[in-house]
N, C-alpha and C positions, 0 to 999 in steps of 0.2 A: 553291578549285579552279576553274581556268578552264573555261568552258563555251562551246560553239559554238552560235550561233543560225543556223538554216537558213532558206532561202527556202521558205515554205509552199507547198503545192499547193492551189489553189482550184478544185475541180472536176476530174473525171476526164479531161477533154479538154485541160487546160492543161499544157504541157510546160515553159514558162519564163516569167519575168516581168521587166519593166523595173524597176530599183531606183532609189530616190531617197532619199539619206541625210538623216536628221534629227539625227544626232550626228556627231562627229568623234573621231578617236583621242585618248585622254587624258581625254575627258569622263567625269564621274561621273554615273551614272544610278541611279534608284530602280526597284524592281519596278513594272511598269505604265507606265513612261515609254515614249514612242514612239521606237523605234530607227530605223525607216525606213518609207517608203511603197513599195508595189510595185503594178505595173499589168499586168494581162493585156491582151489586145486588145479587151476588152469592159468591164472594170470596174477600180476601184482600191481598195486596202486599206491598212491601217496595221498594223505589227507592234509589239507591246508587249514590253518587256524582261521575260524570265522571272525575273530576280533583280536584286538591287542589286549594283553593282560599278563597275569602270572599263572603258571601251572600250579594249581592248588592241590590237586590229587590225581594220581593215576589209579584207575580202578581195575587194572589188569596187569599181568606180568608179561614180560617178553616171551613170545612163543605160545601164549595162551590161544586157544581156539575160542573166539568170542562170537556169540550169536549176533547176527545182523540186527541193527537198531538198538542194541544195548548201549548204555552210556559207558564210555571208557575213560573219559578225562573230564576234570572240572577246571574251568578257566575263570579267573576273576581278579579281585584285588586282595592283597595280603590281609588276613584277619577276618575275611568274610565267613559267615556261617554257611557251611556246606553239608550240614547234617542230613538234609533231605536227599542229597545225592548219595550219601553213604548208605542210607537205608535202601535206596534204589539199586546201587551198584554193589552193596555188600558192606557190612559194618567193619569198623576197625578190627584188626586182628587181635585175638585175646592176648592177655598178658603172658600166657605160657609161651606164645610164639616169640614174644620179645625176649623171654628168658632164653629160648633156643638160639635167637640171634646173638644174644650176649655170649652164650656158651660157644657159638661158632666163632665169635670174634676173639675168644681167649687164645686159641692156638696161634693166631696172627700176632697177638701181643707177646705170647711166649716166644714165637719165632724171632720177633724183633729183639726182645731182651736177650735171647740166647745168642743171636748173631753179634750183638754188641759185646756180650760176655766173651764170645770166642775171639773177637778182635782184641779185646783188652787182655785176655789171658791166653794168647796163642802159644805161650810156652808150656801150657799144661798138657799133660799126656792125655791122648784121646782114650775115653773109657767107653766100652761097649759090652753088652751082655753076650754070653756065648750063643744064645738062641738068635739074637739079632745078627751076630757075626756070621752064623751059619746061613741065614737067609740071604744076607748081602753077598756072601761068597757064591752061593748057588745061582743067584740071579744077576751077578755082575754089577751090583749097585755101587754108585759113587758115594762113599761114606763122607767125603769132604763136604757134601751138600746137606748132610744130616743135621737136623736141629734137635739136640738132646732134650728130652722131656722127662727122663728118669731121675731117680734120686742122685743128688750130687753131680748133676750134669752128665749122667750116663745115657748113652744111646741104647734104646730098648726096641722091642719088636715093632711098636706102632710107628717109631721114627723111620725105620727102614721101609715100612709099608707105604709111607708118604713118598719116599724116594721112588718106589716102584710105580706109584700112581703118576708121578710127574715125569717118569721116563729118564731119571738120572742114572745113566749107565757108565761103566768104565771098563777098559780092557783088562784081560787077565793079568798082564804084566804090572799094570798100575795097582790092581787090587792086592797084589802081593805085598805092597807097602803097608797095607792095613794089618797084615799079619806079621810085621817085623821084617819084611823082605827088603826094606830100603833103609839107608842110613838116615836117622833123624837128627834134629837139632836140639832135642830135649835132653834132660839129664840121662847120662849113660847111653846116649844115642837113640833114645826113645823117639818114636814118630809123634809129632805134634800136629795140631790142626793147621798150623802154618805150612808144615811140610806137605800135608795132604792137599791143601789148596794149590800149592805150587806144582805138585805132581799132576793134579787134575788139569791145570791150565796147560801143562806141557803135552798132555796126551790128547790127540784129536778125539772129539766126541764121536761115539759110535752112531752109525746110521740106524734109525729105527727100523725094526723088522717089517712094520706095516703102519698105515695111517687110517684111522677111522674117520669117515666122512658122513655127516648126518644126511639121511635120505630126505629129499625135498618133498613138499606137498604134491608137486607135479609128478615126480617120479613115483610116489605112492599111488596116485590116481592111475597112472599108466600101468603100473604093476597089477593093480586090482582089475582094471578093464581087460588087460591081456590074459590074465589068469582065468577070468570068467569066460573069455572068448574061447580059449583052448580047452577048458574043462567042461564046458556046457554045449559045445557045438560039434558037429560032425564035419570037419573041414577037409576039403580036397582041393588041390591046385592043379590047373592045366597050364602048360607052357605052349606058347605059339610065337610066331614071328610074321612080319609082313615086309614087303618091299617098300622102303621109305623114300624111294626116288621122288615120288610125287610131292610129299610134304617138304622134303628138303628143297626142291626146286621152287615150290610156292613160297617158302619162308625167305629164300634168297631174293625173290622178286619183291616181297614185302619190305625187306631191309633196304633194298635199293631205292624204294619210293616212299619210305616211312616219313621222312621230313616233309616231302611235297604233299603227301596226303594227310599229314598231321595224325599219324597213327601211333599207338603205343608200341613198345617192343613186343612183338608176338613171338613167343617161344614155341619149341616143339611140344612142350607140355601143355601149353594153351591149345594147340591144335588137337592134341589127344583128348583133352577135356571136352572140347567142342564136339568131336566125333562121338565120344562116349555119351554125351547128353542127348544127341540125336538118335543114336543106336538103341539106347535103353528104352525109348518110347515103344519099341516093338518087342520088348522083353520085360514084361511087368514083374515077373517073379524075382528079377535081379534088382529092381528099383523098389525094394520093399523092406519091411521089418517083419521078422518072424517072432510072434508073440505067444508061442505055446499053443493055445487053442485056436488061433486064427492068424492069418497073414494080413498085414496092412499094406495094400498096394497104393502107391502115390501117383497122383496125376501130374505132378511137377517133378523135375529132376533136380535135387539139391545135392550138389557134389561136395563131399568132404575132401579137402586137399591137404595131404600130410606136409607139415612144415617143420624143418629142423631148427630148433632154437637153443639158446644157451641153457634154458631151464628144462629142456626135454622136448619130446615130440608133441606138437599141438596140431589139431585138425580143424581149422576154421571151415565154415560152410559157405559155399557159393550157391546162394538160393536162386531157384528158377533158372538154372544154367541153360535149360532147353529153350528158353525164350530170349536169351542174350545173343547178340552178334559176337563174332570172333573178337572184334576189337574191344567190345564190352567185357568179354571174359578175360582178355589180356590185362585190361586196366584193373578189373576187380581182383584178379589173383595177386597182382602186385600190391594192391592196397591191403588185402587180407594178410599176405605174408609179412608185410612191414609191421602191421599191428601186432601180429603174433610174436614176431622177433623182438619187438619193443617191450613185450610183457604187459602192455596196456590194453589188450583186446578185451572186449566185453564178453563175459561168459555166454551170453545169448548167441554169439556168433560161433561158439564152439560146440553147438548141439544142433539137432534138426536135420542132419545129412541123411540121405537115402542110399547113397553109394559113395565109396571112397576111392580116390586115385592116389597112389604113392609112387613117386618117381625117384629111382636110385641110379638112373642112367649116368648122371654126372660123376658118379663114383666108380664107373667102369663095371658095374654089376651086370652080368650077362643073363642071369635068371635068379629068382628068389621066391620065397613063399611068404607073401604078405599075410598078416593076421587080420581077420575081420573085426570091425568095430561093432559090437553088439548094440542093438538088435538087427543091424543090417544083415542082408543075406549074402553079400559079396563085396569084394575089394579087388581092384586092378593094380598090379605092379607094372611099372613102366621101366624097361631095362635100356642098356646102352645100344649103340649101333655097332654091329660087326659086319664084315664084308664076306659074302658068300658067292657061290657060283650056281647058276641055273642054266639049263639047256634051252636055247632059243634056236629052233631050226636044227641045223647040223652042228652048231657050235655052242660053246659055253660062254656066258657073259657074267661078269662080276657085278653084284648089286649090293646096296646098303640094306641090311636087314635089322629091323628094330624088334627086340623081344618084348613080349607081353606075358605076364603071369596073372592068371585069374584064379583067386581062391573063392570058393562058394560053400555055403552051408548045405550039406547034402540032406539035411532034414527038410529043407525048404525047396531045394532045386536038385533035379537029377542031372546026371552027367551029360546027356544029350542036349537038353535046353541050354546048359551052360556052354557047351561046345559050340552050339549054333550062334550064341551071342558073340563069342570070341571070333568065330569065323566071319560074322557080319561086320564086326568092328574092324577087323583086318581089311576087309573089302572096302569099307568106307574110307579108311586111311590111304589105301592104295589108289583110290579114285577121289581124292579129296576135293578137287575142283568141281566135280559133279555134286558132291555132298553139299557144297556151299550154295548150289543153285536150288536145292530142294527147299 
């Protein structure tokens, strides 16, 4: 019995997904085989076949944005009636579409026939219309790749347009051959298709001036969010730094006893997140969402942690960070980062944050302006460690200074409260041993 395979729903906030097929109609699949990949605006997944059978019908095209829970594929045995699925997923395409497909296939047939003719009659003199020659000269097109579709095998304007679309270029020296600038092997020294092919092979292909790369769903989502953030908020950034001696010494002790105490790898970023989660409890306006007519102040601190992935920047949420121990935060951050980088993270873990931490210290960034994730009211940028001097008594001592960049929405928070948070956070990190005891 034929069965329909639906587009799964990954997370409550996801309404549709972009589909990419791994099978085609007529393929035989086993239970567990991958039928298609699908992508939300944040993550990608693969759908396995629920049973063995034949792919009877694909009800969507590659790249379609398919609503969740819609049927996208019919699986069964060859010859089964699938009319009910076609009514659900869309009727067969009208005959005019088939006509279009046939028309589209004709140039391919023409190209094959023309190629065969060029091979068999490579002693014939190349024919080209003056207009097509002018376009080819101006654009530096390789006429040896042209497939003549004009009368009597003549290269015409639409043929050189195809060359331009495919990026078939040739150097100026080689293009001179098309205008009689090279000795040909045809009658009277005329240049033939054989001469053009040999000349093209001898001339290195020109390097394309640019490459167009399709923008991914993740990049579109990032662009939309960042544009909304900068165009709709009054953002301001404060830069500060603190003496990182205490957290560096603490991390060193942790690393020395990590195996004995069965602790996860606790990074400086984990320590900063821990301090942020505790400090925000006294600064409610920064652990909030600005929603136009009102502010939503949260009782728990849900930290968004910016993660660099191959698909773009993702921000998974560390829920209830203010209630987690430092060891728990270290373990959870590793788990979330791995899920984000694999591209398999649930969309539900990419929302719900009340404050974001973005760390660029590993790249040597000394200060930057992080952009707020709407509707949050603030984001903290963590910078690298530089060495500075400060006066202690009558002498100067060198100390490791870690930079912090706080961007806040001035519609929701004034400069003084934002500065107080940054000052309190620096103090918490400089006396981290005491913070752990609270």
